[in-house]
Every structure is written in structure tokens, then in C-alpha cells.
C-alpha positions as CSV (number, residue, x, y, z in Angstrom):
1,X,0.0,0.0,0.0
2,X,2.8,2.4,0.9
3,X,4.5,1.7,-2.5
4,X,1.3,2.6,-4.3
5,X,1.0,5.8,-2.4
6,X,4.6,6.8,-3.2
7,X,4.0,5.9,-6.9
8,X,0.9,8.0,-6.9
9,X,2.7,11.0,-5.3
10,X,5.5,10.7,-7.8
11,X,3.0,10.7,-10.7
12,X,1.2,13.7,-9.3
13,X,4.5,15.5,-8.8
14,X,5.6,14.9,-12.4
15,X,2.2,16.0,-13.7
16,X,2.3,19.2,-11.6
17,X,5.9,20.0,-12.6
18,X,5.1,19.5,-16.3
19,X,2.0,21.8,-16.2
20,X,2.5,25.0,-18.2
21,X,2.7,28.4,-16.6
22,X,0.6,29.7,-19.5
23,X,-3.1,29.7,-18.6
24,X,-4.3,30.0,-22.2
25,X,-4.2,27.7,-25.2
26,X,-0.8,28.0,-27.0
27,X,-0.3,26.7,-30.5
28,X,3.3,25.8,-31.5
29,X,4.1,26.9,-35.1
30,X,7.2,27.6,-37.2
31,X,7.7,31.0,-38.8
32,X,11.5,31.6,-38.4
33,X,13.7,32.1,-41.5
34,X,11.0,31.5,-44.0
35,X,11.6,34.7,-46.0
36,X,12.9,34.2,-49.6
37,X,11.8,37.5,-51.2
38,X,13.2,41.0,-50.6
39,X,10.9,44.0,-51.0
40,X,12.6,47.2,-51.8
41,X,11.7,50.5,-50.2
42,X,11.1,53.7,-52.1
43,X,11.3,57.2,-50.5
44,X,8.0,59.1,-50.8
45,X,8.5,62.6,-52.0
46,X,6.1,65.1,-50.5
47,X,5.9,68.3,-48.4
48,X,6.6,66.5,-45.1
49,X,6.8,68.3,-41.7
50,X,10.1,68.6,-39.8
51,X,10.8,65.7,-37.4
52,X,8.3,63.0,-38.3
53,X,7.3,61.1,-35.2
54,X,4.6,58.7,-36.4
55,X,2.4,58.0,-39.4
56,X,-0.9,56.3,-39.9
57,X,-3.2,55.4,-42.9
58,X,-6.6,56.5,-41.8
59,X,-9.2,55.5,-44.4
60,X,-8.2,57.5,-47.5
61,X,-5.9,59.8,-45.6
62,X,-2.3,59.6,-44.5
63,X,-1.8,61.3,-41.1
64,X,1.6,62.4,-39.9
65,X,2.6,63.4,-36.4
66,X,5.7,65.7,-36.2
67,X,7.9,67.4,-33.6
68,X,6.8,70.9,-34.7
69,X,5.3,72.9,-31.9
70,X,2.7,74.3,-34.3
71,X,0.7,72.0,-36.5
72,X,1.8,68.8,-34.8
73,X,-0.5,66.7,-37.0
74,X,-0.6,67.0,-40.8
75,X,-3.2,65.3,-43.1
76,X,-2.4,64.2,-46.6
77,X,-4.4,62.7,-49.4
78,X,-3.8,59.3,-50.9
79,X,-1.5,61.0,-53.4
80,X,0.4,62.8,-50.6
81,X,-1.1,66.2,-51.2
82,X,-1.0,68.3,-48.0
83,X,-4.6,68.9,-47.1
84,X,-4.2,70.7,-43.7
85,X,-2.2,71.2,-40.5
86,X,-3.8,70.7,-37.1
87,X,-3.3,70.1,-33.4
88,X,-1.5,73.3,-32.3
89,X,0.2,73.6,-28.9
90,X,-1.9,75.3,-26.3
91,X,-4.5,74.9,-23.5
92,X,-7.8,75.3,-25.4
93,X,-10.1,72.3,-25.9
94,X,-8.9,71.8,-29.4
95,X,-5.2,72.3,-28.6
96,X,-2.6,70.0,-27.0
97,X,-0.6,70.7,-23.9
98,X,1.8,67.9,-24.8
99,X,2.7,66.3,-28.1
100,X,-0.2,64.2,-29.1
101,X,0.2,60.4,-29.4
102,X,-2.3,57.9,-30.8
103,X,-3.4,54.4,-30.0
104,X,-2.0,51.7,-32.3
105,X,-3.0,54.0,-35.2
106,X,-6.6,53.2,-34.3
107,X,-9.4,54.8,-36.3
108,X,-12.9,55.3,-35.0
109,X,-16.1,56.1,-37.0
110,X,-18.5,58.9,-36.4
111,X,-22.3,58.4,-36.8
112,X,-22.0,60.4,-40.0
113,X,-19.3,58.1,-41.3
114,X,-16.5,60.6,-40.7
115,X,-13.0,59.4,-39.7
116,X,-12.1,59.9,-36.1
117,X,-8.7,59.7,-34.6
118,X,-8.2,59.3,-30.8
119,X,-5.1,61.3,-29.6
120,X,-3.6,61.2,-26.1
121,X,-2.7,64.6,-24.7
122,X,-0.3,63.4,-22.0
123,X,-2.0,63.1,-18.6
124,X,-4.9,65.4,-19.7
125,X,-6.8,62.7,-21.4
126,X,-7.9,61.6,-24.9
127,X,-9.2,63.9,-27.5
128,X,-10.9,62.6,-30.6
129,X,-10.3,64.6,-33.8
130,X,-12.8,64.5,-36.7
131,X,-10.7,64.6,-39.9
132,X,-13.4,65.6,-42.3
133,X,-14.8,68.5,-40.1
134,X,-11.2,69.7,-39.4
135,X,-10.5,69.8,-43.1
136,X,-13.7,71.7,-43.9
137,X,-13.0,74.3,-41.2
138,X,-9.2,74.2,-41.5
139,X,-9.1,74.1,-37.7
140,X,-8.8,71.2,-35.3
141,X,-12.3,69.9,-34.5
142,X,-12.5,67.7,-31.4
143,X,-15.7,65.8,-31.1
144,X,-15.1,63.6,-28.0
145,X,-13.0,63.9,-24.9
146,X,-12.2,61.5,-22.1
147,X,-10.6,63.2,-19.1
148,X,-8.3,60.5,-17.9
149,X,-6.4,61.9,-15.0
150,X,-3.4,59.7,-15.5
151,X,-4.5,57.3,-12.7
152,X,-7.4,54.9,-13.0
153,X,-8.8,52.7,-10.2
154,X,-10.4,49.3,-10.5
155,X,-10.7,46.1,-8.5
156,X,-8.8,43.1,-9.7
157,X,-10.9,39.9,-9.6
158,X,-10.5,37.9,-6.5
159,X,-8.9,40.8,-4.6
160,X,-10.5,42.9,-1.9
161,X,-8.1,45.8,-2.2
162,X,-8.5,48.7,-4.7
163,X,-5.5,49.0,-7.1
164,X,-4.3,52.2,-8.6
165,X,-2.7,52.0,-12.0
166,X,-1.3,54.8,-14.1
167,X,-2.8,55.4,-17.5
168,X,-0.3,54.6,-20.3
169,X,-0.2,54.2,-24.0
170,X,-0.8,50.5,-23.7
171,X,-4.5,50.5,-24.3
172,X,-6.9,50.4,-27.3
173,X,-10.6,51.3,-27.6
174,X,-13.3,48.8,-28.2
175,X,-16.8,49.1,-29.8
176,X,-15.9,52.4,-31.4
177,X,-16.0,54.1,-28.0
178,X,-13.2,55.8,-26.1
179,X,-14.9,55.0,-22.8
180,X,-14.6,51.2,-23.5
181,X,-11.0,50.3,-23.0
182,X,-8.7,47.3,-23.2
183,X,-5.5,47.7,-21.3
184,X,-2.3,45.6,-20.9
185,X,0.0,45.9,-17.9
186,X,3.6,44.9,-18.6
187,X,5.1,45.4,-15.1
188,X,4.3,46.0,-11.5
189,X,4.0,49.6,-10.6
190,X,5.9,50.9,-7.5
191,X,3.2,53.3,-6.3
192,X,0.1,51.0,-6.2
193,X,-1.7,49.8,-3.2
194,X,-1.5,46.1,-4.3
195,X,1.0,44.6,-6.6
196,X,-0.8,43.4,-9.7
197,X,0.9,40.6,-11.5
198,X,2.1,41.9,-14.8
199,X,0.7,38.8,-16.5
200,X,-2.7,40.5,-16.9
201,X,-4.8,42.6,-19.2
202,X,-8.0,44.4,-18.2
203,X,-11.1,45.3,-20.2
204,X,-13.3,47.9,-18.5
205,X,-15.8,50.7,-19.0
206,X,-18.4,52.3,-16.8
207,X,-20.3,49.1,-16.5
208,X,-17.8,46.3,-16.2
209,X,-14.3,45.4,-15.3
210,X,-12.8,42.1,-16.5
211,X,-9.4,40.7,-15.8
212,X,-7.5,38.4,-18.3
213,X,-4.7,36.5,-16.6
214,X,-2.5,34.5,-19.0
215,X,0.3,33.3,-16.7
216,X,0.0,31.3,-13.5
217,X,2.8,33.3,-11.8
218,X,5.4,35.8,-12.8
219,X,8.7,36.8,-11.1
220,X,9.7,40.4,-10.7
221,X,13.0,39.9,-12.5
222,X,11.1,38.6,-15.6
223,X,9.0,41.6,-16.3
224,X,10.8,42.6,-19.5
225,X,9.7,39.5,-21.3
226,X,6.1,40.7,-21.3
227,X,7.0,44.0,-23.0
228,X,5.1,44.4,-26.3
229,X,2.7,46.8,-28.1
230,X,-1.0,46.3,-28.7
231,X,-2.8,46.4,-32.0
232,X,-6.4,45.8,-32.9
233,X,-8.4,44.4,-35.8
234,X,-9.8,47.3,-37.8
235,X,-13.4,46.4,-37.1
236,X,-13.6,43.5,-34.5
237,X,-12.8,43.6,-30.8
238,X,-9.8,41.4,-31.4
239,X,-6.5,42.6,-29.9
240,X,-3.0,41.2,-30.5
241,X,0.1,41.6,-28.3
242,X,3.3,40.5,-30.0
243,X,6.1,40.2,-27.4
244,X,9.3,42.1,-27.9
245,X,11.7,39.6,-26.4
246,X,10.0,36.3,-27.0
247,X,8.5,34.4,-29.9
248,X,4.9,34.7,-28.6
249,X,1.9,36.6,-30.0
250,X,-1.0,36.9,-27.6
251,X,-4.6,37.1,-28.9
252,X,-7.5,38.6,-27.0
253,X,-10.8,37.8,-28.9
254,X,-13.1,39.9,-26.7
255,X,-16.2,39.4,-28.7
256,X,-16.0,35.6,-28.2
257,X,-14.4,35.6,-24.7
258,X,-11.4,33.7,-26.0
259,X,-7.7,34.3,-25.2
260,X,-5.0,32.2,-26.9
261,X,-1.4,32.5,-28.1
262,X,1.0,31.2,-30.8
263,X,4.6,30.4,-30.1
264,X,7.6,29.5,-32.2
265,X,8.3,25.9,-31.6
266,X,11.6,25.2,-29.9
267,X,12.2,28.9,-28.9
268,X,12.4,30.3,-25.3
269,X,9.1,29.6,-23.5
270,X,7.5,30.8,-20.3
271,X,8.0,27.2,-19.1
272,X,11.7,27.6,-19.3
273,X,13.9,29.3,-16.8
274,X,13.9,32.8,-18.1
275,X,17.2,34.8,-17.9
276,X,17.2,37.8,-15.7
277,X,16.9,40.9,-17.9
278,X,17.4,44.2,-16.1
279,X,19.0,47.3,-17.6
280,X,22.2,48.3,-15.7
281,X,24.3,51.4,-16.0
282,X,27.9,50.4,-16.4
283,X,30.8,52.9,-16.0
284,X,33.8,51.9,-18.0
285,X,37.5,52.5,-17.1
286,X,37.4,55.6,-19.3
287,X,34.5,57.0,-17.4
288,X,32.0,56.5,-20.1
289,X,28.6,55.2,-18.9
290,X,27.0,52.4,-21.0
291,X,23.8,50.5,-20.7
292,X,24.0,46.8,-20.5
293,X,22.7,45.3,-23.7
294,X,19.1,44.0,-23.7
295,X,18.0,40.7,-25.3
296,X,17.6,40.6,-29.1
297,X,14.3,42.2,-30.2
298,X,11.9,39.7,-31.7
299,X,8.6,41.3,-32.6
300,X,8.4,45.1,-33.1
301,X,6.1,47.3,-35.1
302,X,2.8,45.9,-36.5
303,X,0.2,46.9,-39.0
304,X,-3.2,45.5,-39.7
305,X,-5.7,44.8,-42.4
306,X,-9.2,43.2,-42.3
307,X,-7.9,39.7,-43.2
308,X,-4.3,39.7,-41.8
309,X,-1.7,41.6,-39.8
310,X,2.0,42.0,-40.3
311,X,4.8,42.4,-37.8
312,X,8.4,43.5,-38.1
313,X,10.7,40.6,-36.9
314,X,14.4,41.0,-35.9
315,X,15.3,37.6,-34.3
316,X,15.8,35.7,-37.6
317,X,19.0,35.1,-39.5
318,X,18.3,38.0,-41.9
319,X,18.4,40.7,-39.3
320,X,21.0,39.0,-37.1
321,X,23.5,38.9,-39.9
322,X,23.0,42.6,-41.0
323,X,26.3,44.5,-41.5
324,X,24.9,47.3,-39.3
325,X,23.9,45.5,-36.2
326,X,22.7,48.7,-34.5
327,X,20.1,49.3,-37.3
328,X,19.2,46.1,-39.1
329,X,16.5,45.8,-41.7
330,X,13.6,43.5,-40.5
331,X,11.7,40.7,-41.9
332,X,7.9,41.3,-42.3
333,X,5.8,38.4,-41.0
334,X,2.2,37.9,-42.0
335,X,-0.4,36.1,-39.9
336,X,-4.2,35.7,-40.1
337,X,-6.3,36.7,-37.1
338,X,-6.5,33.0,-36.0
339,X,-2.7,33.0,-35.6
340,X,-1.9,31.0,-38.7
341,X,1.5,32.0,-40.3
342,X,0.9,33.1,-43.9
343,X,4.1,34.4,-45.4
344,X,7.2,36.5,-44.7
345,X,9.5,38.8,-46.7
346,X,12.6,40.7,-46.1
347,X,12.6,44.5,-46.1
348,X,15.7,46.1,-47.6
349,X,15.5,49.2,-45.5
350,X,15.2,49.7,-41.7
351,X,11.9,51.5,-40.9
352,X,9.8,52.1,-37.9
353,X,6.2,53.2,-37.1
354,X,4.8,51.1,-40.0
355,X,1.3,51.5,-41.3
356,X,-0.6,49.7,-44.1
357,X,-2.8,51.1,-46.9
358,X,-5.1,48.3,-47.7
359,X,-6.5,50.0,-50.7
360,X,-3.1,50.5,-52.4
361,X,-1.5,47.4,-50.8
362,X,1.4,49.5,-49.7
363,X,3.3,49.6,-46.4
364,X,4.7,52.9,-45.2
365,X,7.4,53.4,-42.5
366,X,9.7,56.1,-41.2
367,X,13.2,55.8,-42.4
368,X,16.4,56.2,-40.4
369,X,16.1,60.0,-40.9
370,X,12.9,61.2,-39.3
371,X,12.0,63.4,-42.2
372,X,11.7,60.4,-44.6
373,X,8.8,58.2,-45.3
374,X,9.5,54.9,-47.1
375,X,7.0,52.9,-49.1
376,X,7.0,49.2,-49.9
377,X,4.7,47.7,-52.6
378,X,3.2,44.6,-51.1
379,X,0.8,43.8,-53.9
380,X,2.6,40.6,-55.0
381,X,2.9,39.4,-51.4
382,X,-0.8,40.0,-50.8
383,X,-1.7,38.3,-54.0
384,X,0.3,35.2,-52.9
385,X,-1.5,35.2,-49.5
386,X,-4.9,35.4,-51.2
387,X,-4.2,32.3,-53.4
């Protein structure tokens, strides 16, 4: 009898030890080093502002954020004709105290069909700009505001204490409404009442708060492995979070209450012992201060269409073997919204802040110099995907 109990305990121990830390379904796939075609970038010639910070295709417009104090947002036509300059610095309702930022290049729709862009004005909240009305009046028209104070309070499920979290850029809007928010927390904040595990995401509005936990536990020294940006399907409440330092893409299908992930088979997993990754300031013998190198970037910028999304990828052989290791060109990986790998290509030019024009089947990105926009014709790639 004692032998049977020992055997049972051993089996239970093995089973418990082999259980994954990840609390959602994970599908192992293979997408590394599958790129066999190089897509060449072409500089777009237009009257661009000085110091381009970000770009986004918004319906039939190309919208550009710049570092200029005045006219921080410029709107261009499909043919790159400058249509108007907006978002001046100031304290009026239609001005911005800080340089505006947007949310995963997210576009909302007005009841009249107009194109609405949510812009974050630092800690002063979200202002939604109506592009068509702004172009008609040649002044910045703000149609909605949400006065986020920079701190939001909500109760985490199964916890009695109230937790204060700072508002950040890591959230997107659901249901075409800036009051309905999906947020992702990458790390434990130092000034909160209760430490919230960074393995969580939260969906909340005035009516509900829902917590999505996708890891069973998380150590403080591992927080960097959950860094990653959010992006959203153009129409559905389907959010992706590609991780910067691991080969995971998390999916939050909020309409169907489904959370899942895809993972490169054989690569570093949350079930492995994760290396400690903390930035350290190191002073050399010559007195120069250097920052200890971070892990290799995996997934970076993403862009979405109705049927697929694409992500810049730097952990493959193509980027790793670049002659300029400080500024390598990425691969561009294509996935459908169920997490199936579709195709990948090599970009010949390093670009950031990518955005995709589904009508023209063209990808845009900011070149190494911040006053350059580079275009990539993806028509042949999209044609292959559609076959």
C-alpha cells in the first residue's frame, strides 16, 4: 500500500511539474527564417513636416505626427497632397498641452461616417479629432474627450483591495467608443496599493471590469519578457500583443471571450527558466557610462488589415546577420487573425512606425532619418497570400 502511495505521489509531482505556466491555449508553429523574397523600399516625395514622429493610414488619408510645436498633425491625401495642418500647442479644448500620441494607429467612425482619430494629450486625457470636419474648417475639430487623469482605479478579480494603475499608451478602444478600453500591464508599478501581477490585461468601461490573466505566476525579474505593443483588428474587438523579447503573440478575442497564443516551436518559452533581464548602467574605465545590452528584439512594429496583420521581426538570420547590427532591416511576417502563419518577406531598408494602406496594398514606414517616409509595394505578397 505504501509503495502505491509513493508511486501516486510521484506521478502527481511529475504532472504538476510539467504543467505549463501559461493559462491560455498555446499553439506551437514555425515561422522563423521563411523569407525568400526581398521587398525594396522607395522614399515618398512630399511636403513632409520637420521631425516626423509617427504615421498612420486612416481610411483615405495619410496622417503624420511631427515634432513641430505648431501644426503637430498633418493630413495628406492618398496622393500625398498636404490637405491641412492641425493640433496646435496650447490649453484650449482643441489644442494640445503635450505632443499628441495615438493608439495603435486606431481609427474610429462617427455616426456620419467621418474618420475619427483618438489622440492622447499626456495626462490630460484623450481627444478625438474629426478629420473631415477639421479639413472643412481648416481648424482642429475635437468631437469627444475622455478626461483620464493619469490614474485609474479598478478592483482586480478575487482581490479585496483597490488597485491604482497609471494610465499609459498600452491600451486600445473597443466598440468604437473611447470609454470602453482594453489595457495591458507589462510590469508591477511601484506606487500602487496592491502589486498586480504583470501577466494580466484588463477590459473595463463604466459598466464592467474584466481581468484576463494568462500566466499562473510571474517573477519580478522577468517583467521585460512581457513587453510588447498592442494592436487591434480594424473592425472587430480582437487585440494582439506580440512580445518584444520572446516568440509569442497573444490574442484577446473579446467578442468571443477567447484568449490564446501562438509560439515559435523550440524557442524560449515561459515554461523555461527565463534569464534575468534588467537594464544596468555600467561605468567603463574611461569614465563612459554604458547601458548593458538588452536581449535581441523579436517582434516590433505591427500593421493590420481586415484579413491579416503583419509584424516586423528581428530575431531571424536575416536581421541578425546585418552588417549594421545597430540598425538592421527587419523581416515582415504575415499572420491571419486566427494565428496562422501566412508568409514572410525581407525589407531592404530599416523602418519604424509602420502603417498599411489596404486600398493600395502599400506599407509605409519612417526611415532612419525622421524626415523620410519609405513605401513598400506589397501587392505581389498580398496576391500570394490570397491564393
